[in-house]
C-alpha positions as CSV (number, residue, x, y, z in Angstrom):
1,M,0.0,0.0,0.0
2,L,1.3,3.4,-0.9
3,G,1.0,6.8,0.6
4,R,-1.2,9.4,-0.9
5,G,1.5,12.0,-0.9
6,G,1.0,15.8,-1.9
7,R,0.8,15.5,-5.7
8,C,-2.7,16.7,-6.3
9,A,-3.1,18.6,-9.6
10,W,-3.5,22.3,-9.4
11,K,-5.9,23.7,-12.1
12,R,-4.4,26.4,-14.3
13,A,-5.5,29.8,-14.1
14,T,-7.0,29.5,-17.4
15,S,-6.9,27.7,-20.8
16,V,-4.8,28.9,-23.7
17,A,-7.9,29.6,-25.6
18,Q,-9.0,32.2,-23.1
19,L,-5.6,33.9,-23.4
20,P,-6.5,36.8,-25.9
21,S,-9.2,38.2,-23.9
22,L,-7.4,37.5,-20.7
23,T,-4.1,38.9,-21.3
24,Q,-5.1,42.5,-22.7
25,T,-5.0,44.2,-19.4
26,S,-2.1,42.1,-18.1
27,L,0.0,42.7,-21.3
28,R,-0.8,46.5,-21.0
29,R,0.5,46.7,-17.6
30,F,3.6,44.6,-18.6
31,S,4.4,46.9,-21.5
32,A,3.5,50.0,-19.5
33,A,6.1,49.0,-17.0
34,E,8.7,48.3,-19.6
35,N,8.1,51.5,-21.4
36,G,8.2,53.4,-18.1
37,A,11.6,51.9,-17.6
38,S,12.9,53.1,-20.8
39,S,11.3,56.5,-20.5
40,G,14.1,57.9,-18.4
41,R,16.6,57.5,-21.2
42,S,18.0,60.7,-22.7
43,D,17.3,59.5,-26.1
44,K,13.6,59.4,-26.9
45,K,12.5,56.2,-28.7
46,R,10.3,56.3,-31.6
47,P,6.8,54.8,-31.4
48,P,6.8,51.2,-32.2
49,S,5.3,50.5,-35.7
50,A,2.1,48.2,-36.2
51,T,4.4,45.4,-37.1
52,E,6.7,45.8,-34.0
53,A,3.6,46.2,-31.8
54,K,2.3,43.0,-33.2
55,Q,5.4,41.2,-32.5
56,K,5.6,42.3,-29.1
57,R,2.1,41.1,-28.2
58,E,3.0,37.9,-29.6
59,S,6.1,37.6,-27.7
60,D,4.4,38.4,-24.5
61,R,1.6,36.0,-25.2
62,Q,4.2,33.2,-25.6
63,F,5.6,34.3,-22.4
64,L,2.3,33.8,-20.6
65,I,1.8,30.5,-22.2
66,S,5.3,29.4,-21.0
67,V,4.2,30.2,-17.7
68,L,0.7,28.7,-17.9
69,E,2.2,25.4,-19.2
70,S,4.6,25.1,-16.4
71,S,2.3,22.5,-14.8
72,A,2.8,24.2,-11.4
73,T,1.2,22.8,-8.2
74,K,0.1,25.0,-5.3
75,R,3.2,23.9,-3.6
76,D,5.3,25.0,-6.5
77,A,3.6,28.4,-6.5
78,K,4.0,29.0,-2.7
79,T,7.6,28.1,-3.1
80,Y,8.2,30.1,-6.1
81,L,6.5,33.3,-4.5
82,Q,8.4,32.9,-1.2
83,T,11.6,32.7,-3.0
84,F,11.5,35.2,-5.8
85,G,8.7,37.5,-4.6
86,S,9.7,40.9,-3.4
87,K,10.1,41.0,0.4
88,G,10.4,44.8,0.6
89,S,7.6,47.0,1.7
90,E,7.5,48.8,-1.5
91,P,7.7,46.4,-4.5
92,K,9.6,47.5,-7.3
93,K,7.7,48.7,-10.2
94,T,10.4,48.0,-12.9
95,P,9.9,45.7,-14.4
96,A,6.8,44.2,-13.1
97,F,5.1,41.0,-14.4
98,T,1.6,39.5,-14.2
99,T,2.2,36.0,-12.5
100,I,-0.3,33.2,-13.0
101,L,0.3,31.7,-9.6
102,S,-2.1,31.8,-6.7
103,E,-0.6,32.3,-3.2
104,N,-3.9,31.4,-1.7
105,E,-3.5,27.9,0.0
106,T,-6.9,27.8,1.4
107,R,-8.7,27.9,-1.9
108,D,-10.5,24.5,-2.8
109,Q,-8.6,22.5,-5.3
110,S,-11.7,22.4,-7.7
111,S,-11.7,26.2,-8.0
112,S,-9.9,27.9,-10.5
113,S,-6.9,29.9,-9.5
114,H,-6.8,33.8,-10.1
115,L,-4.2,36.0,-11.6
116,V,-2.0,38.2,-9.3
117,K,-1.7,41.2,-11.3
118,G,0.6,44.2,-11.7
119,P,3.2,45.8,-9.5
120,E,1.7,44.2,-6.4
121,G,2.5,40.7,-7.8
122,V,5.9,39.2,-8.3
123,S,8.7,41.8,-9.0
124,V,12.5,42.0,-9.0
125,A,14.1,42.4,-5.5
126,S,14.3,46.0,-4.2
127,A,17.7,47.7,-4.1
128,N,18.4,46.8,-0.4
129,E,17.8,43.0,-1.1
130,V,20.3,40.3,-1.8
131,P,19.3,39.4,-5.5
132,H,18.7,36.0,-6.8
133,I,20.8,35.2,-9.8
134,A,21.8,32.4,-12.3
135,I,25.4,32.1,-13.6
136,V,25.0,31.2,-17.2
137,K,27.7,29.6,-19.4
138,V,27.0,30.0,-23.1
139,R,29.2,27.8,-25.0
140,Q,30.4,28.6,-28.6
141,P,28.0,31.5,-29.3
142,Q,30.0,32.2,-32.4
143,E,28.3,29.1,-34.0
144,W,24.8,30.4,-33.1
145,D,22.9,32.3,-35.8
146,D,21.4,35.7,-34.8
147,E,17.8,34.3,-34.5
148,L,18.9,31.6,-32.0
149,L,21.0,34.2,-30.1
150,D,18.0,36.4,-29.9
151,G,15.6,33.5,-28.6
152,V,18.3,32.7,-26.0
153,A,18.5,36.4,-24.9
154,K,14.7,36.7,-24.7
155,T,14.4,33.9,-22.4
156,L,17.2,35.3,-20.1
157,T,15.2,38.6,-20.0
158,R,12.0,36.7,-19.1
159,L,13.8,35.1,-16.3
160,R,14.8,38.3,-15.0
161,D,11.1,39.5,-15.2
162,L,10.3,36.4,-12.9
163,G,12.8,37.4,-10.5
164,L,16.1,35.5,-11.4
165,R,19.0,37.8,-12.9
166,S,21.7,36.4,-15.0
167,V,25.6,36.6,-15.0
168,I,26.6,35.4,-18.4
169,V,30.1,33.9,-19.2
170,P,30.7,33.4,-22.8
171,D,32.9,30.4,-23.7
172,C,34.1,30.4,-27.2
173,D,36.3,27.2,-27.0
174,L,39.5,29.0,-28.2
175,D,42.3,26.9,-26.6
176,D,43.8,26.2,-30.1
177,V,43.4,29.8,-31.4
178,D,46.3,32.3,-31.2
179,A,46.0,35.0,-28.5
180,S,45.3,38.0,-30.7
181,H,42.5,36.2,-32.7
182,S,40.9,34.8,-29.7
183,K,40.8,38.1,-28.1
184,Q,38.8,39.7,-31.0
185,I,36.4,36.6,-31.1
186,I,35.6,37.0,-27.6
187,S,35.0,40.7,-27.8
188,D,32.9,40.2,-30.9
189,Q,30.7,37.5,-29.2
190,T,30.4,39.5,-26.1
191,D,29.1,42.4,-28.0
192,R,26.6,40.2,-29.8
193,V,25.2,38.8,-26.6
194,I,25.0,42.4,-25.0
195,R,23.2,43.8,-28.1
196,A,20.8,40.6,-28.2
197,I,19.7,41.2,-24.5
198,S,19.3,44.9,-24.8
199,R,16.8,44.5,-27.8
200,H,14.4,42.9,-25.5
201,S,14.1,45.0,-22.3
202,S,15.4,47.8,-20.2
203,P,17.8,47.9,-18.3
204,G,19.8,45.8,-20.7
205,A,23.1,44.0,-20.3
206,E,26.4,45.4,-18.9
207,L,29.7,44.4,-19.8
208,V,32.1,43.7,-16.7
209,T,35.7,43.3,-17.8
210,S,37.5,44.3,-14.4
211,A,35.9,42.1,-11.8
212,V,37.9,38.7,-12.2
213,W,41.6,38.7,-11.1
214,K,44.4,36.1,-11.4
215,S,46.7,35.6,-8.4
216,G,50.1,33.8,-8.2
217,K,49.9,33.4,-4.5
218,G,47.3,30.5,-4.4
219,S,43.6,30.2,-3.9
220,H,41.2,32.7,-2.4
221,G,38.6,30.1,-1.6
222,V,38.0,27.3,0.9
223,P,40.7,24.6,0.2
224,T,38.0,21.9,0.3
225,V,35.8,23.3,-2.5
226,A,36.3,24.1,-6.0
227,S,38.9,26.8,-6.1
228,S,41.9,28.2,-8.3
229,Q,44.0,31.2,-8.9
230,L,40.9,33.3,-10.1
231,F,39.1,35.4,-7.7
232,V,37.0,38.7,-7.8
233,G,39.1,41.6,-7.3
234,F,36.6,44.2,-8.0
235,G,33.3,43.1,-6.5
236,S,31.5,46.5,-6.9
237,G,31.6,46.0,-10.7
238,L,29.4,42.9,-10.4
239,T,27.0,43.8,-7.3
240,A,26.1,47.4,-8.2
241,P,24.6,46.7,-11.8
242,L,23.0,43.5,-10.4
243,R,21.1,45.5,-7.9
244,H,19.9,47.9,-10.5
245,G,18.4,45.1,-12.6
246,H,21.2,44.6,-15.2
247,I,22.1,41.4,-16.8
248,L,25.9,41.0,-16.5
249,V,28.3,39.7,-19.2
250,V,31.7,38.6,-17.9
251,P,34.2,37.5,-20.6
252,P,36.6,34.7,-19.6
253,R,39.5,37.3,-19.1
254,A,41.3,37.9,-15.8
255,F,43.6,40.6,-14.6
256,D,47.0,39.1,-13.7
257,E,48.4,40.6,-10.6
258,D,52.0,39.3,-11.6
259,T,52.0,40.8,-15.2
260,L,49.5,43.4,-14.7
261,R,47.9,42.4,-17.9
262,Y,44.5,40.9,-19.0
263,T,44.8,37.2,-19.9
264,H,42.4,34.6,-21.5
265,V,41.4,32.0,-18.8
266,N,39.1,29.0,-18.5
267,A,35.4,30.0,-18.4
268,D,34.6,27.2,-15.9
269,D,37.2,28.6,-13.6
270,V,35.6,32.0,-14.0
271,I,32.2,30.6,-13.1
272,C,33.6,28.8,-10.1
273,A,35.2,32.1,-8.9
274,L,32.0,33.9,-9.3
275,T,30.3,31.1,-7.5
276,R,32.6,31.5,-4.6
277,Y,32.5,35.3,-4.5
278,F,28.6,35.5,-4.6
279,T,28.1,32.9,-1.9
280,G,30.6,34.5,0.4
281,L,33.3,31.8,0.3
282,Q,36.1,33.9,-1.1
283,F,38.3,35.0,1.7
284,D,41.1,37.6,2.1
285,Q,44.2,35.4,2.1
286,Q,46.2,38.0,4.2
287,K,43.4,38.1,6.9
288,V,43.7,34.2,6.9
289,A,47.2,34.2,7.2
290,D,47.1,36.6,10.1
291,G,44.8,34.0,12.0
292,A,41.6,35.9,11.6
293,E,38.5,33.6,11.3
294,P,37.0,33.8,7.8
295,R,33.5,34.9,7.8
296,P,31.2,34.3,4.7
297,D,29.8,37.6,3.3
298,R,27.1,36.6,0.7
299,K,26.8,38.9,-2.2
300,A,23.7,37.2,-3.8
301,L,21.7,34.1,-3.9
302,V,23.0,31.8,-6.6
303,D,19.8,29.6,-7.4
304,R,20.8,28.3,-10.8
305,I,23.9,27.4,-12.7
306,I,22.7,27.3,-16.4
307,V,25.0,25.8,-19.2
308,I,23.6,26.5,-22.7
309,D,25.6,24.2,-24.9
310,P,25.0,22.9,-28.7
311,A,25.9,19.5,-27.2
312,G,22.8,19.7,-25.0
313,G,22.2,18.0,-21.9
314,I,24.1,14.8,-20.6
315,P,23.1,12.0,-23.0
316,A,20.9,8.9,-22.0
317,L,22.2,5.5,-21.9
318,R,20.6,4.5,-25.3
319,D,20.9,6.6,-28.5
320,G,17.7,8.0,-29.4
321,D,16.5,8.6,-25.8
322,G,17.6,12.2,-25.7
323,A,19.1,13.6,-22.5
324,R,19.2,12.5,-19.0
325,V,16.3,14.2,-17.4
326,F,17.8,14.3,-14.0
327,V,21.2,13.7,-12.5
328,N,21.4,13.0,-8.7
329,L,25.1,14.1,-8.3
330,E,25.6,12.6,-4.8
331,E,24.7,9.1,-6.0
332,E,25.2,9.1,-9.9
333,F,28.2,11.4,-10.7
334,D,30.7,8.6,-10.9
335,K,28.4,6.4,-12.7
336,V,27.5,8.9,-15.3
337,Q,31.2,9.9,-15.9
338,A,32.0,6.4,-16.3
339,A,29.2,6.1,-18.9
340,L,30.5,8.9,-20.5
341,A,34.1,7.7,-20.8
342,A,32.8,4.4,-22.4
343,R,30.7,6.3,-24.8
344,G,33.7,8.4,-26.0
345,Q,35.8,5.3,-26.3
346,A,33.3,3.4,-28.3
347,G,32.7,6.3,-30.6
348,M,29.0,6.4,-30.2
349,H,28.8,10.2,-31.1
350,K,30.0,9.5,-34.6
351,D,29.0,13.1,-35.7
352,T,31.2,14.9,-33.1
353,G,33.3,12.1,-31.9
354,I,35.0,12.1,-28.4
355,T,34.9,15.8,-28.4
356,S,31.2,15.8,-27.6
357,T,31.4,13.4,-24.7
358,T,34.3,15.3,-23.2
359,R,32.3,18.4,-23.4
360,H,29.4,16.6,-21.5
361,A,31.9,15.4,-18.9
362,E,33.2,19.0,-18.4
363,N,29.7,20.4,-18.0
364,L,28.8,17.8,-15.4
365,T,32.0,18.5,-13.6
366,L,31.4,22.2,-13.4
367,A,27.8,21.5,-12.0
368,K,29.2,19.4,-9.2
369,K,31.9,21.9,-8.4
370,T,29.6,24.6,-8.1
371,L,26.6,23.0,-6.5
372,A,29.1,21.8,-3.8
373,I,29.4,25.1,-2.3
374,L,25.7,26.1,-2.9
375,P,22.7,25.3,-0.8
376,P,20.8,22.1,-1.6
377,T,17.9,24.2,-3.2
378,S,20.2,25.4,-5.9
379,S,20.4,23.5,-9.3
380,A,22.2,23.2,-12.6
381,I,20.4,23.1,-15.9
382,I,22.3,21.8,-18.9
383,T,20.4,22.5,-22.1
384,S,20.9,23.3,-25.8
385,P,20.4,26.8,-27.4
386,A,17.5,25.6,-29.3
387,E,15.5,24.5,-26.1
388,A,16.7,27.7,-24.1
389,A,15.3,29.8,-27.1
390,N,12.0,27.7,-27.4
391,R,13.0,27.3,-31.2
392,K,10.5,24.9,-32.8
393,A,11.8,21.6,-34.2
394,P,11.9,21.3,-38.0
395,Q,8.9,18.8,-38.0
396,Q,6.7,21.1,-35.7
397,Q,7.6,24.1,-38.1
398,A,6.3,21.9,-41.1
399,N,3.1,20.9,-39.1
400,D,2.4,24.5,-38.4
401,A,2.2,25.1,-42.3
402,L,-0.5,22.3,-42.6
403,V,-2.6,23.5,-39.6
404,S,-5.8,25.0,-41.2
405,G,-7.7,28.0,-39.9
406,G,-4.7,29.8,-38.7
407,V,-4.4,27.9,-35.5
408,K,-0.7,27.0,-34.9
409,T,0.8,24.2,-33.2
410,R,2.0,25.3,-29.6
411,R,5.7,25.2,-28.8
412,W,6.9,22.9,-26.1
413,Q,7.6,24.2,-22.6
414,N,10.6,26.4,-22.1
415,P,12.8,24.2,-19.7
416,L,14.5,27.3,-18.2
417,I,11.2,29.1,-17.4
418,H,9.4,25.7,-16.2
419,N,12.3,24.9,-13.9
420,L,12.3,28.3,-12.3
421,I,8.6,28.1,-11.3
422,T,8.6,24.4,-10.5
423,D,12.1,23.5,-9.5
424,R,11.7,20.5,-11.4
425,P,12.5,19.2,-15.0
426,I,9.8,19.2,-17.6
427,Y,9.5,15.5,-17.5
428,S,9.8,13.5,-14.3
429,A,13.2,11.5,-14.1
430,S,11.1,8.3,-13.2
431,L,8.9,8.6,-16.2
432,P,9.6,5.9,-18.5
433,I,11.1,7.1,-22.0
434,G,8.1,5.7,-24.0
435,R,5.8,8.1,-22.1
436,I,8.0,11.0,-23.1
437,K,8.0,9.9,-26.6
438,S,4.2,9.6,-26.6
439,S,4.0,13.0,-25.1
440,A,6.1,14.4,-27.9
441,R,3.9,12.8,-30.6
442,R,0.8,14.1,-28.9
443,G,2.4,17.7,-29.0
444,H,2.7,17.5,-32.9
445,I,6.5,17.0,-32.6
446,S,8.5,14.5,-34.6
447,P,8.8,11.1,-32.8
448,D,12.6,11.4,-33.5
449,W,12.9,14.5,-31.4
450,M,13.7,14.2,-27.9
451,P,14.4,16.9,-25.2
452,T,17.9,17.9,-24.6
453,T,17.9,19.2,-21.1
454,T,19.4,17.8,-18.0
455,L,18.6,19.0,-14.4
456,A,21.4,18.3,-12.0
457,K,21.2,18.6,-8.1
458,K,23.5,18.0,-5.2
459,G,20.9,15.4,-4.5
460,L,20.7,12.6,-1.9
461,P,22.8,9.4,-1.2
462,V,20.8,6.2,-1.8
463,T,21.2,3.2,0.5
464,I,19.8,-0.1,-0.5
465,F,19.6,-3.2,1.5
466,P,20.7,-5.9,0.3
467,D,23.4,-4.2,-1.9
468,T,22.6,-4.3,-5.6
469,R,26.2,-3.6,-6.8
470,N,26.5,-7.4,-7.3
471,G,23.1,-7.5,-9.2
472,P,19.4,-7.0,-8.6
473,W,17.5,-8.7,-5.7
474,T,16.7,-12.5,-6.3
475,P,14.4,-14.7,-4.3
476,P,15.9,-16.0,-1.2
477,K,16.3,-19.9,-0.8
478,P,14.0,-21.4,1.7
479,G,15.8,-21.5,5.1
480,G,18.7,-19.2,3.9
481,P,19.7,-16.0,5.7
482,R,17.5,-13.0,5.1
483,L,17.2,-9.3,6.0
484,R,15.0,-8.2,8.9
485,L,13.8,-4.8,9.8
486,T,15.1,-5.1,13.1
487,D,18.8,-5.5,11.7
488,T,21.5,-3.0,12.9
489,C,21.8,-1.6,9.5
490,I,18.3,-0.2,9.4
491,D,17.2,2.6,11.8
492,L,13.7,1.3,12.6
493,P,12.5,4.3,14.6
494,R,13.3,6.7,11.7
495,L,11.8,4.4,9.2
496,V,8.6,4.2,11.2
497,H,8.5,8.0,11.4
498,L,8.9,8.3,7.6
499,I,6.0,5.9,7.1
500,N,3.8,7.7,9.7
501,D,4.6,11.1,8.3
502,S,4.1,10.2,4.6
503,F,0.8,8.3,5.1
504,N,-0.5,10.7,7.9
505,R,-1.5,7.6,9.9
506,Q,0.2,5.5,12.7
507,L,1.7,2.2,11.7
508,D,1.0,-0.7,13.9
509,V,4.7,-1.7,14.2
510,E,4.5,-5.0,15.9
511,H,1.9,-6.3,13.6
512,Y,3.9,-5.1,10.6
513,L,7.2,-6.7,11.7
514,R,5.4,-9.9,12.2
515,R,3.9,-9.8,8.8
516,V,7.0,-9.1,6.8
517,E,9.4,-10.9,9.2
518,N,9.8,-13.8,6.6
519,D,9.1,-12.2,3.4
520,L,11.0,-9.0,3.4
521,A,13.0,-8.4,0.0
522,G,14.9,-5.3,0.9
523,V,14.6,-1.6,1.9
524,I,15.6,1.5,-0.1
525,I,16.5,4.6,1.8
526,A,17.0,8.3,0.3
527,G,19.1,10.6,2.2
528,E,18.6,10.7,5.9
529,Y,15.3,8.8,5.7
530,E,13.8,11.6,3.6
531,G,12.3,8.9,1.3
532,G,12.1,5.2,1.2
533,A,10.6,1.9,-0.1
534,I,10.0,-1.4,1.7
535,L,9.6,-4.4,-0.8
536,T,8.7,-8.1,-0.1
537,W,8.5,-11.3,-1.7
538,E,4.9,-12.5,-1.5
539,R,3.5,-16.0,-1.9
540,P,0.0,-16.3,-4.0
541,F,-2.6,-17.6,-1.7
542,G,-2.3,-21.3,-0.8
543,L,1.3,-21.8,-1.5
544,D,4.0,-22.2,0.9
545,H,7.4,-20.6,0.4
546,E,9.2,-23.6,-1.0
547,T,6.6,-24.4,-3.5
548,A,6.5,-20.7,-4.6
549,Y,10.3,-20.6,-4.8
550,A,10.5,-23.8,-6.7
551,T,8.0,-22.9,-9.5
552,G,9.1,-19.2,-9.7
553,R,5.9,-17.8,-8.4
554,L,7.3,-15.4,-5.7
555,V,5.7,-12.1,-6.4
556,P,8.0,-9.0,-6.0
557,Y,5.7,-6.6,-4.2
558,L,6.2,-2.9,-3.2
559,D,4.7,-2.7,0.2
560,K,5.5,0.7,1.5
561,F,6.6,3.8,-0.6
562,A,7.1,6.9,1.5
563,V,8.5,10.5,1.3
564,L,8.5,12.9,4.1
565,K,5.9,15.7,3.6
566,R,8.5,18.4,3.6
567,S,10.3,16.7,0.8
568,Q,7.3,15.8,-1.4
569,G,7.4,17.6,-4.6
570,A,10.8,18.8,-3.9
571,G,14.2,17.6,-4.9
572,G,13.0,14.6,-6.9
573,V,13.0,12.3,-3.8
574,A,10.1,10.2,-5.1
575,D,11.8,9.8,-8.5
576,I,15.2,8.8,-6.8
577,V,13.4,6.1,-4.8
578,F,11.4,4.8,-7.7
579,N,14.3,4.8,-10.1
580,A,16.4,2.7,-7.6
581,M,13.7,0.2,-7.3
582,V,12.8,-0.3,-11.0
583,R,16.5,-0.1,-12.1
584,D,18.5,-1.6,-9.4
585,C,16.3,-3.8,-7.3
586,F,13.6,-5.2,-9.5
587,P,14.3,-4.4,-13.2
588,D,12.4,-7.4,-14.4
589,G,9.2,-5.9,-12.8
590,V,7.5,-5.3,-9.5
591,C,3.7,-4.9,-8.4
592,W,1.9,-3.0,-5.9
593,R,-1.6,-1.8,-5.0
594,S,-3.1,1.7,-4.2
595,R,-6.7,2.7,-3.2
596,K,-8.8,3.5,-6.0
597,N,-9.3,7.2,-4.8
598,N,-5.7,7.8,-4.1
599,P,-4.8,11.2,-5.8
600,V,-1.3,9.7,-6.5
601,N,-2.6,7.1,-8.8
602,K,-2.0,9.1,-11.9
603,W,1.7,9.4,-11.0
604,Y,1.7,5.6,-10.6
605,F,0.0,5.0,-13.9
606,E,2.5,7.1,-15.8
607,R,5.2,5.0,-14.5
608,S,3.7,1.6,-14.6
609,C,3.2,-0.9,-17.5
610,G,-0.4,-1.3,-16.6
611,V,-3.2,-0.9,-14.1
612,R,-6.2,-3.0,-13.2
613,K,-9.0,-2.1,-10.9
614,L,-9.8,-5.2,-8.7
615,P,-13.4,-6.1,-8.8
616,D,-15.4,-6.1,-5.4
617,S,-12.6,-4.2,-3.7
618,N,-11.2,-0.8,-3.1
619,W,-7.9,-1.5,-4.7
620,A,-6.2,-0.7,-8.0
621,M,-3.3,-2.9,-8.9
622,F,-0.2,-1.5,-10.8
623,W,2.8,-3.5,-12.2
624,T,6.1,-2.7,-14.1
625,T,6.5,-6.3,-15.5
626,P,6.4,-5.9,-19.3
627,E,5.1,-9.4,-20.0
628,A,2.5,-9.4,-17.0
629,A,-0.5,-8.4,-19.3
630,T,0.2,-11.4,-21.6
631,S,0.8,-13.9,-18.8
632,E,-2.5,-15.2,-17.2
633,Q,-0.4,-16.8,-14.4
634,I,1.4,-13.8,-13.6
635,M,-1.7,-11.5,-13.5
636,Q,-3.5,-14.3,-11.4
637,D,-0.8,-14.3,-8.8
638,Y,-0.4,-10.5,-8.8
639,E,-4.0,-10.0,-8.2
640,D,-4.1,-12.6,-5.5
641,V,-1.3,-11.0,-3.6
642,C,-2.8,-7.5,-3.9
643,R,-6.3,-8.6,-2.8
644,N,-4.9,-10.5,0.4
645,I,-2.2,-8.3,1.8
646,E,-3.3,-7.5,5.4
647,P,-3.0,-3.8,6.4
648,S,-0.9,-3.0,9.5
649,W,-2.1,0.3,10.6
650,A,-3.2,1.1,14.0
651,D,-6.4,2.6,13.2
652,T,-7.3,-0.2,10.6
653,K,-11.1,-1.3,10.8
654,P,-12.0,-5.1,10.0
655,A,-13.4,-3.8,6.6
656,D,-10.2,-1.8,5.7
């Protein structure tokens, strides 16, 4: 039996069909705010032409669609507003944005949400607040055409409108180019980025060339975290324009204290130096040498590390499956790096060869280094320029031309805007790849197209008993040794608390221990008992253990699946536990049951191979066994187990 969790669907504010009438007022406010911001300039801008006005209305409409389609829950909305909403008594009015998310938690789930409009809604932080920022690496912008760069710039300005300002570091990959030529390329591409951003809103982008310095005396950071000879020597060049709403562009150049010249440096090292500085982990070496205790002095809240790379996200294990949706760095970093190394050696990327896999490895290493010194709530997003710009896939563009009546196919969700609002990837990490491809087809996108965005988080360690490093779990031999919940490797009180908190009811511990004593298959624990699963080997009714073992009819059963309430919907805890179960423990399949009215059933359905409502009962049965639906014996055994498991709750009634 599984917990109900907190994943009830939150109805959107409105349908896309209602957008034209709904957005007239909100778009006027948004446009007025932007025009007001620009009115202070000395050079008066000419009134926009009819074509330009139409293009701006369409651009703002697409922005609203991106927010509406973010699939945010009420929990997402509350977290977003608490994080990025203005905390000052006088919300800043430039720029202001009409947010689609409702802060009212007491509103009934069946009622539609309302718009929080105008300057009283979400706004950028006031001048005396620590700003929320994203440090953005744009790789090889010289290979991007102007339309693509313009689309990425538009997305970054939209993120600022939603409360997240960007510090951009261009990386032109110029290791093999002579110094004079590389300097010119960096200068040209930096100018392109600044012009692209400034076309979309005011204030625009600001070039910062004097902030990063290079020291020959060692690191200015904490020795145990990502550090190098680079440090921020002129911090005001970063903090002052950020507080005034500018997007910053920091080229990969540093002032060398030894030569008193500017020199080209590695863009990843610049990003690490900026991360240390903004988080307050850059310390004065002289004070440390004199015995003074270093004190962090946070300059900004680094919420996101964004890598926009033509190579896209970290590739999935199989070609054609797109990018890995989510990487739990605490658990998966070494595994993913090993897979990338093997991929490069095998030449699986025939179009770009080992260079592509090397870039993926570098991007993942950058994510790990930076997230190691950031709060657990921060995350790294690795995506392609096309997805960051919301550029349509070629097949989708062709479909648009075929749609009659002037109704065009909608774009897919923007991964950066979606992640900002929900703190999740567009597709759940535990969602089978077939479901993602099916969703792409329903969205009129070519079946060959797959998303190329990876979300990486510091994540949680995963502990599995028995250990699966030697292979998946197998049925225990009759009379052989087996795991018990009372073994010292398991913290039973914390496990019981996890179950009680997740299910919102009390477990009858003594009854439960007796029931699973001889049937326990294993336990999965995420983090410090933030999530977990208890799985058993069940016998169909009437079979003893020896007979069930000999005939191969022991049923792999998910008995308890739990996530602490405070961790539900955040950090991917449920995905981490579910993936450990289906990939490491029971890759050949597992079954479970859930009450027919459980709001989590949609989540279960999307991750299962099938579901069956059991007649004359209040149970729905799920399974991940591919061949179950075509095997009468398997289905009969699964149903028999799901019907006859005895509940172990302290408040269980005889009919429960």
